[in-house]
N, C-alpha and C positions, 0 to 999 in steps of 0.2 A: 570492409574486414576489418573486423576493430583488433586494435593492437593489443601484445601483454600491458598489464598495466590497468589497461580500461574498464571501467564498470558498463553492467549490459544487465539489463533484466531478463532474465529465461524463463518460461513461464509466468509466477509470479514473481518469484524471490531477485532481491540483488546479489548481482555475482561478478567475482573480478577476474577477468582473464588473465590467469598466470603463467599458463603455454600454448605455443600455437607447434601443437605438431603435425607437420605436414608429411603427407600420401603416410597414417597413420592407420588405417585400413582402407581397404578398398579402393587405394589409390586415391582418399579424401586427409586433404585438411582436417584439425580437428582442432578445435579449444579446451584446454582442458580448465573448469571453470571452480572457481569456490565460492558457493555462499556465506555471503557476510554474517549469514548468521550461525554459520556451522562451518567453522573452518575448517574441522578437521573431514569434511566433505569433498572430495575432486568427481569433478564429472567432468567427462569425456563428451562434446556432443560435435557434431561436423558442423562446421562452419557455416553449409546455406541451411541449415535445420530453421524457419522459418517460426520460430516458438524464441528467438533470440531477437529483441530488441535492444534502440539504443535507452537509454537513458533522458530523462523529458529536458528540456532546458531550463535554468534559473528561472526566466524571464513565463516559460510556462507555467512552473508550480507557482510562482508570484500570483499569477494570473486568477489560479484554480480558487490558492489561498484567499485570494482577494475576494473571491466567487462565493464565497461559502454560505453568504446573508441570504443568496438568491436559489441554494438549492435546497429545492424541497423535500420535506421531512417525510416520513414514511405512515401514512395515517391508518392501516391496517388494523386489526383489532389484534387483542392477543396473539388470538387464536389463530391467525392467517400470516402474522408478522411473521413466522420462523420462517416459512416457504419461502419469504419477500427476500430476509436476508438471504437464505441460500442461493435463491438466483442471482441477486446481485452478487455476492461474491463469485457465485461463478462464472457471471460475465466481465466480471472483475476490471468495469472499463473507471477510471479514477473516479468520475463521477458519481459514479455506481457506489467504491469504497468511503467517498467523503458524505454520500448518502446516509451509509451505514452508519459511520463514525458520528453523523451529526445525529440522525433519530437516538440513534442506542442514548448519547451524549444526554439529551436532554430527556428521553424517559427517564435515565436515571437521576439525572438531576430534579427534577419534577417526586421521584420515588423519597429523594433526601429530605426535600423543599416539607417531602409531610409525614416528615418524620417514620419513613417505609423502609428498609432493606432494599437494597439493588439488585434486581432480577439476573443472577445468574446468566439466562439465557442473554440477555441483553452484554450483559460483563463479553461474555466468550466469542459474541460476535464483532465483539467491537474491538478486542482486541487482533482476533484474524486480521478483520479490515485497520485495522490500524499497520499489523507486523508488513502489508505488500507494501501498506504506502508510504508509511511514515519510512522504512527501508530509504528510500526510490527517495524521499524529499529529503532527506538528512543529508545524503550525499551530494544529492545536487545542491538546494543549500548549504553544503557544507560546515553539521550541526552534527550532535549528540541525537541521539535516537531521542532521549528524552527532552533536549532542545526541542523539536522539529513537534513530539507531542504536544509540547507546553505551549509552542507557536501555531500550530495550529488548533487548539484547545481557545487559546486566545483571541482566535479568530471568530469563532463561535462565540462566546461569548460576544463582542464586539459588535456582532451583526445581531446581538437580541438586544443589547441595547438601543441600537437605532434601529429597532424595528417600531 
């Protein structure tokens, strides 16, 4: 059981456990969760809900970030890539989200290097993947969201330099 003040993941969002209501409904205890991205929202979730999980440890996050250079990019053609982005976001493992971020970052970098406009599709999927992943990383690493984003992007760039 989590405590008031703990951060948890509910579905894909980082939430703060604001309160625990005992015997709230049907003799069941409930967490009152506040998503970090929308502090006006309060979610009442049974404590035994399987969609609630702990955040990763700092060591797990660091290991994932250090392993970014080993994550394969999506090689599907432009017509097929959106389906792959959707699949990876739906599955939502940390590695899947990093794969979307790495792929979209590199595709947009290539476009910019060739003096082309970045793809709205890639930009949108990158933002969705970052929202889910960097919210958790920023809390675990005790960084702002923007600092976590810069940190992950620097690791992607570092991996390219060593490739």
